C-alpha positions in Angstrom: -0.1 0.0 0.0 1.4 3.4 -1.0 2.3 5.6 1.9 0.1 8.8 2.4 2.1 11.7 1.1 -0.4 14.6 2.0 2.2 16.1 4.3 4.8 16.5 1.5 4.1 19.2 -1.0 5.4 19.0 -4.6 6.5 22.0 -6.5 7.8 25.4 -5.3 6.5 28.9 -5.3 8.5 32.1 -5.5 9.1 32.2 -1.7 9.4 28.4 -0.9 13.3 28.5 -0.7 13.2 31.3 1.8 10.4 29.7 3.7 12.2 26.4 4.1 15.3 28.1 5.7 13.1 30.2 7.9 11.2 27.2 9.3 14.3 25.1 9.7 15.8 27.9 11.8 13.0 28.7 14.1 10.8 25.4 14.4 12.8 24.2 17.4 12.1 27.6 19.1 8.3 27.2 19.1 7.3 27.0 22.9 6.6 23.5 24.0 3.1 24.4 25.2 2.1 25.2 21.5 1.3 22.1 19.7 0.8 21.6 16.0 -3.0 21.4 16.3 -3.1 24.7 18.3 -1.3 26.4 15.3 -3.8 24.9 12.8 -6.9 25.9 14.8 -5.9 29.5 15.2 -7.0 30.0 11.7 -10.5 30.1 13.1 -9.5 33.1 15.1 -7.9 34.8 12.3 -10.8 34.2 10.0 -13.3 35.7 12.6 -11.2 38.8 13.0 -10.9 39.2 9.3 -14.7 39.2 8.9 -14.9 41.7 11.8 -12.4 44.0 10.1 -14.5 44.0 6.9 -17.6 44.8 8.8 -15.8 47.8 10.6 -14.3 48.9 7.3 -17.7 50.0 6.1 -17.1 53.2 8.1 -13.3 53.3 8.2 -11.1 51.5 5.6 -8.2 51.7 8.0 -9.7 48.7 9.7 -8.3 46.7 6.8 -5.0 47.0 8.5 -6.4 44.5 11.0 -7.3 42.2 8.1 -3.7 42.4 6.7 -2.2 41.7 10.2 -4.4 38.6 10.5 -3.3 37.4 7.1 0.3 37.7 8.4 -0.7 35.7 11.5 -2.3 33.0 9.6 0.7 32.8 7.3 3.0 32.3 10.3 0.8 29.7 12.0 0.2 27.9 8.7 3.9 27.8 8.0 4.8 26.2 11.3 1.9 23.9 12.1 3.0 21.0 9.9 6.7 21.7 10.6 6.1 21.5 14.4 4.2 18.2 14.0 7.1 16.7 12.0 9.7 18.0 14.3 8.0 16.5 17.5 6.6 13.5 15.7 3.1 14.4 16.9 1.7 11.9 14.4 -1.3 13.9 13.3 -0.5 13.6 9.6 -4.0 12.9 8.1 -5.8 15.1 10.8 -3.3 17.9 10.0 -3.8 17.4 6.2 -7.7 17.5 6.6 -8.0 20.4 9.1 -5.2 22.5 7.6 -6.7 22.7 4.1 -10.3 22.8 5.2 -9.5 25.9 7.4 -7.4 27.3 4.5 -10.7 27.3 2.5 -12.5 28.8 5.5 -9.8 31.6 5.6 -10.2 32.4 1.9 -13.9 32.6 2.4 -13.4 34.9 5.3 -11.3 37.3 3.3 -13.9 37.5 0.4 -16.8 37.8 2.9 -15.1 40.7 4.6 -15.0 42.5 1.2 -18.7 42.0 0.8 -19.5 44.5 3.6 -17.9 47.6 2.1 -17.8 47.0 -1.7 -20.8 48.2 -3.7 -23.6 45.7 -4.3 -22.9 45.4 -8.1 -19.5 43.8 -7.5 -20.8 41.1 -5.2 -21.4 38.8 -8.1 -17.8 39.1 -9.1 -16.8 38.2 -5.4 -18.9 35.1 -5.5 -17.5 33.8 -8.8 -14.0 34.8 -7.6 -14.4 32.5 -4.6 -15.7 29.7 -6.9 -12.7 29.9 -9.2 -10.2 30.1 -6.3 -11.8 27.1 -4.8 -11.4 25.4 -8.2 -7.6 25.6 -7.7 -8.1 23.7 -4.3 -10.4 21.1 -5.9 -7.8 20.6 -8.6 -5.1 20.0 -6.1 -7.1 17.4 -4.1 -8.3 15.5 -7.2 -4.7 15.4 -8.6 -3.5 14.3 -5.2 -6.1 11.4 -5.1 -4.8 10.3 -8.4 -1.1 10.6 -8.0 -0.4 10.8 -4.2 1.5 14.0 -4.9 0.2 17.2 -3.4 0.8 20.2 -5.3 -0.5 23.6 -4.2 1.8 25.9 -6.1 1.1 26.7 -9.8 3.3 28.7 -12.2 5.5 29.6 -9.2 2.4 31.0 -7.4 1.2 29.5 -4.1 -0.7 30.4 -1.0 2.1 32.8 0.2 1.9 34.8 -3.0 -2.0 34.9 -2.7 -1.7 36.2 0.8 0.7 38.8 -0.2 -1.8 39.9 -3.0 -4.6 40.3 -0.6 -2.3 42.4 1.7 -1.5 44.6 -1.3 -5.2 44.9 -2.2 -6.0 45.9 1.4 -3.3 48.5 1.4 -4.4 50.0 -2.0 -8.0 50.2 -0.7 -6.8 52.1 2.4 -4.6 54.5 0.4 -6.8 55.2 -2.5 -10.2 54.2 -1.4 -12.7 51.9 -3.1 -13.5 54.0 -6.2 -10.1 53.8 -7.9 -9.8 50.1 -7.5 -13.1 48.8 -8.5 -12.3 48.9 -12.2 -9.6 46.3 -11.6 -11.7 43.6 -10.2 -13.1 42.2 -13.5 -9.5 42.1 -15.0 -8.4 40.2 -11.8 -11.2 37.8 -12.2 -10.3 37.1 -16.0 -6.7 36.6 -14.9 -7.5 33.8 -12.2 -10.0 32.2 -14.7 -7.1 31.8 -17.3 -4.8 30.7 -14.7 -7.2 27.9 -13.6 -7.7 26.9 -17.2 -3.9 26.5 -17.6 -3.6 24.5 -14.4 -6.4 22.2 -15.3 -5.0 21.6 -18.8 -1.5 20.8 -17.4 -3.0 18.6 -14.8 -5.1 16.5 -17.1 -2.2 16.2 -19.6 0.0 14.8 -16.8 -2.6 12.3 -15.7 -3.1 11.3 -19.3 0.5 10.5 -19.6 0.5 8.5 -16.3 -2.5 6.3 -17.5 -0.8 5.7 -20.9 2.5 4.8 -19.2 0.7 2.4 -16.8 -1.3 0.9 -19.8 1.9 0.2 -21.7 3.7 -1.4 -18.7 0.8 -3.7 -18.2 0.7 -4.7 -21.8 4.4 -5.5 -21.7 3.8 -7.9 -18.8 
């Protein structure tokens, strides 16, 4: 039986080399009282505070600084939860895989929900479809993992870290320039992520086709 490989990610994003060095240097310094599952579950707290920041941003966009800070906190806890588990041999490999990625989805939902509070009504359809397309990347990862036992969450050198950075940049631009000057960019951003998903799905199905054909030829040879 093939060993579960959900704790091992395939591929690298732009920041992956730096992140590996950072985690290797500091994972042993995480306090003993903080366990891997504590770090995973803090995403619930960060998600709730992001939704709150969006609600408060209706009257003052400076509350989006809170959202950006929560994105940084979630990045740090997400970066170290699996590393702490491996370093201490906690053993929560499948639980960690399930909860970590489920809560990543909740976190993404929280960010987009927070924008619903202060963006004009006519842009809420775009937000809904943006969530659907971004979720498509996750679905692609899990289906590909089920077929190959290789878990890939970075595409075209873009992964969760780069997406978090993008949301922080968006928050900062909203705070500095206000809503009016940025709304025109939302449809273009949506088109960009749709094209990206099309490319990712095409490459994934092409890879799976090759695997199937290789397995078929190997069986025929025997």
